[in-house]
TIVEX-428277 format. One record per residue: x, y, z of N, C-alpha, C in turn; residue number from 1. Coordinates in steps of 0.05 Angstrom, whole numbers. Layout:
npx = X, npy = Y, npz = Z, capx = X, capy = Y, capz = Z, cpx = X, cpy = Y, cpz = Z, resi = NUM
...
//
This chain:
npx = 595, npy = 1026, npz = 154, capx = 584, capy = 1055, capz = 149, cpx = 600, cpy = 1079, cpz = 169, resi = 1
npx = 600, npy = 1098, npz = 162, capx = 607, capy = 1117, capz = 169, cpx = 600, cpy = 1132, cpz = 193, resi = 2
npx = 601, npy = 1146, npz = 201, capx = 578, capy = 1162, capz = 216, cpx = 576, cpy = 1189, cpz = 199, resi = 3
npx = 558, npy = 1195, npz = 196, capx = 549, capy = 1226, capz = 189, cpx = 528, cpy = 1242, cpz = 205, resi = 4
npx = 539, npy = 1267, npz = 209, capx = 520, capy = 1284, capz = 223, cpx = 515, cpy = 1313, cpz = 210, resi = 5
npx = 477, npy = 1302, npz = 205, capx = 466, capy = 1332, capz = 188, cpx = 450, cpy = 1345, cpz = 201, resi = 6
npx = 443, npy = 1365, npz = 201, capx = 435, capy = 1391, capz = 215, cpx = 401, cpy = 1409, cpz = 206, resi = 7
npx = 384, npy = 1416, npz = 207, capx = 364, capy = 1423, capz = 207, cpx = 360, cpy = 1450, cpz = 222, resi = 8
npx = 363, npy = 1471, npz = 205, capx = 355, capy = 1506, capz = 212, cpx = 332, cpy = 1509, cpz = 205, resi = 9
npx = 309, npy = 1522, npz = 216, capx = 286, capy = 1528, capz = 208, cpx = 277, cpy = 1557, cpz = 219, resi = 10
npx = 260, npy = 1574, npz = 195, capx = 253, capy = 1593, capz = 207, cpx = 223, cpy = 1593, cpz = 195, resi = 11
npx = 207, npy = 1614, npz = 204, capx = 173, capy = 1612, capz = 194, cpx = 173, cpy = 1631, cpz = 185, resi = 12
npx = 189, npy = 1660, npz = 180, capx = 180, capy = 1680, capz = 164, cpx = 207, cpy = 1686, cpz = 150, resi = 13
npx = 203, npy = 1699, npz = 119, capx = 228, capy = 1703, capz = 110, cpx = 245, cpy = 1730, cpz = 123, resi = 14
npx = 229, npy = 1741, npz = 144, capx = 245, capy = 1761, capz = 156, cpx = 259, cpy = 1757, cpz = 177, resi = 15
npx = 262, npy = 1728, npz = 181, capx = 270, capy = 1721, capz = 208, cpx = 306, cpy = 1711, cpz = 197, resi = 16
npx = 321, npy = 1706, npz = 213, capx = 350, capy = 1709, capz = 204, cpx = 359, cpy = 1671, cpz = 214, resi = 17
npx = 367, npy = 1653, npz = 199, capx = 378, capy = 1632, capz = 211, cpx = 412, cpy = 1629, cpz = 216, resi = 18
npx = 415, npy = 1655, npz = 209, capx = 441, capy = 1659, capz = 222, cpx = 457, cpy = 1644, cpz = 248, resi = 19
npx = 441, npy = 1650, npz = 277, capx = 449, capy = 1639, capz = 295, cpx = 442, cpy = 1611, cpz = 298, resi = 20
npx = 422, npy = 1597, npz = 283, capx = 426, capy = 1563, capz = 276, cpx = 444, cpy = 1551, cpz = 269, resi = 21
npx = 452, npy = 1574, npz = 240, capx = 469, capy = 1564, capz = 227, cpx = 499, cpy = 1563, cpz = 241, resi = 22
npx = 503, npy = 1581, npz = 253, capx = 525, capy = 1581, capz = 278, cpx = 532, cpy = 1559, cpz = 295, resi = 23
npx = 510, npy = 1553, npz = 305, capx = 504, capy = 1543, capz = 321, cpx = 517, cpy = 1507, cpz = 313, resi = 24
npx = 495, npy = 1506, npz = 295, capx = 495, capy = 1474, capz = 287, cpx = 527, cpy = 1465, cpz = 271, resi = 25
npx = 548, npy = 1492, npz = 258, capx = 568, capy = 1482, capz = 253, cpx = 590, cpy = 1485, cpz = 271, resi = 26
npx = 580, npy = 1500, npz = 292, capx = 600, capy = 1502, capz = 317, cpx = 596, cpy = 1466, cpz = 328, resi = 27
npx = 570, npy = 1455, npz = 335, capx = 568, capy = 1427, capz = 338, cpx = 589, cpy = 1408, cpz = 326, resi = 28
npx = 595, npy = 1419, npz = 296, capx = 605, capy = 1407, capz = 280, cpx = 594, cpy = 1385, cpz = 254, resi = 29
npx = 571, npy = 1399, npz = 253, capx = 554, capy = 1392, capz = 224, cpx = 575, cpy = 1407, cpz = 205, resi = 30
npx = 574, npy = 1397, npz = 185, capx = 594, capy = 1406, capz = 171, cpx = 567, cpy = 1429, cpz = 148, resi = 31
npx = 572, npy = 1446, npz = 135, capx = 558, capy = 1469, capz = 124, cpx = 539, cpy = 1446, cpz = 93, resi = 32
npx = 552, npy = 1429, npz = 84, capx = 534, capy = 1420, capz = 67, cpx = 519, cpy = 1399, cpz = 72, resi = 33
npx = 518, npy = 1399, npz = 102, capx = 495, capy = 1374, capz = 115, cpx = 474, cpy = 1385, cpz = 133, resi = 34
npx = 471, npy = 1416, npz = 111, capx = 454, capy = 1427, capz = 136, cpx = 430, cpy = 1434, cpz = 116, resi = 35
npx = 402, npy = 1431, npz = 125, capx = 381, capy = 1443, capz = 105, cpx = 368, cpy = 1464, cpz = 126, resi = 36
npx = 364, npy = 1489, npz = 107, capx = 354, capy = 1508, capz = 117, cpx = 326, cpy = 1517, cpz = 110, resi = 37
npx = 302, npy = 1514, npz = 126, capx = 277, capy = 1519, capz = 114, cpx = 267, cpy = 1538, cpz = 126, resi = 38
npx = 250, npy = 1558, npz = 107, capx = 243, capy = 1583, capz = 110, cpx = 215, cpy = 1574, cpz = 104, resi = 39
npx = 199, npy = 1562, npz = 118, capx = 169, capy = 1554, capz = 114, cpx = 154, cpy = 1571, cpz = 138, resi = 40
npx = 124, npy = 1573, npz = 119, capx = 109, capy = 1586, capz = 144, cpx = 88, cpy = 1573, cpz = 155, resi = 41
npx = 82, npy = 1555, npz = 141, capx = 72, capy = 1530, capz = 151, cpx = 79, cpy = 1516, cpz = 165, resi = 42
npx = 76, npy = 1509, npz = 191, capx = 77, capy = 1500, capz = 215, cpx = 78, cpy = 1462, cpz = 207, resi = 43
npx = 49, npy = 1455, npz = 192, capx = 51, capy = 1430, capz = 187, cpx = 62, cpy = 1409, cpz = 156, resi = 44
npx = 78, npy = 1432, npz = 139, capx = 92, capy = 1431, capz = 124, cpx = 115, cpy = 1408, cpz = 131, resi = 45
npx = 108, npy = 1381, npz = 112, capx = 127, capy = 1359, capz = 110, cpx = 155, cpy = 1365, cpz = 94, resi = 46
npx = 155, npy = 1394, npz = 75, capx = 175, capy = 1389, capz = 59, cpx = 210, cpy = 1379, cpz = 73, resi = 47
npx = 209, npy = 1393, npz = 98, capx = 239, capy = 1393, capz = 100, cpx = 244, cpy = 1362, cpz = 110, resi = 48
npx = 224, npy = 1341, npz = 108, capx = 222, capy = 1311, capz = 113, cpx = 244, cpy = 1303, cpz = 79, resi = 49
npx = 233, npy = 1312, npz = 62, capx = 238, capy = 1301, capz = 32, cpx = 266, cpy = 1312, cpz = 27, resi = 50
npx = 272, npy = 1345, npz = 35, capx = 293, capy = 1355, capz = 33, cpx = 315, cpy = 1345, cpz = 49, resi = 51
npx = 308, npy = 1333, npz = 73, capx = 334, capy = 1326, capz = 86, cpx = 337, cpy = 1294, cpz = 78, resi = 52
npx = 310, npy = 1276, npz = 75, capx = 309, capy = 1254, capz = 61, cpx = 330, cpy = 1257, cpz = 38, resi = 53
npx = 331, npy = 1275, npz = 18, capx = 347, capy = 1280, capz = -5, cpx = 376, cpy = 1283, cpz = 3, resi = 54
npx = 378, npy = 1299, npz = 27, capx = 406, capy = 1307, capz = 28, cpx = 427, cpy = 1277, cpz = 39, resi = 55
npx = 410, npy = 1263, npz = 58, capx = 422, capy = 1238, capz = 59, cpx = 421, cpy = 1221, cpz = 38, resi = 56
npx = 404, npy = 1215, npz = 27, capx = 411, capy = 1195, capz = 7, cpx = 432, cpy = 1203, cpz = -15, resi = 57
npx = 433, npy = 1227, npz = -15, capx = 457, capy = 1243, capz = -39, cpx = 485, cpy = 1234, cpz = -24, resi = 58
npx = 492, npy = 1233, npz = 2, capx = 511, capy = 1227, capz = 15, cpx = 528, cpy = 1201, cpz = 4, resi = 59
//
């Protein structure tokens, strides 16, 4: 099994910008295609888990 690295960036409002988080994840070595970006105002939402799971399974 090869090692893959994934990342998750989240902002809670549409006005916020995820650029700094993306820059940090890419600098850490996370490929852009392996980064999930979530713009959600619901802090109890589990949507990111579904998105992340789909991304991992697609690889």
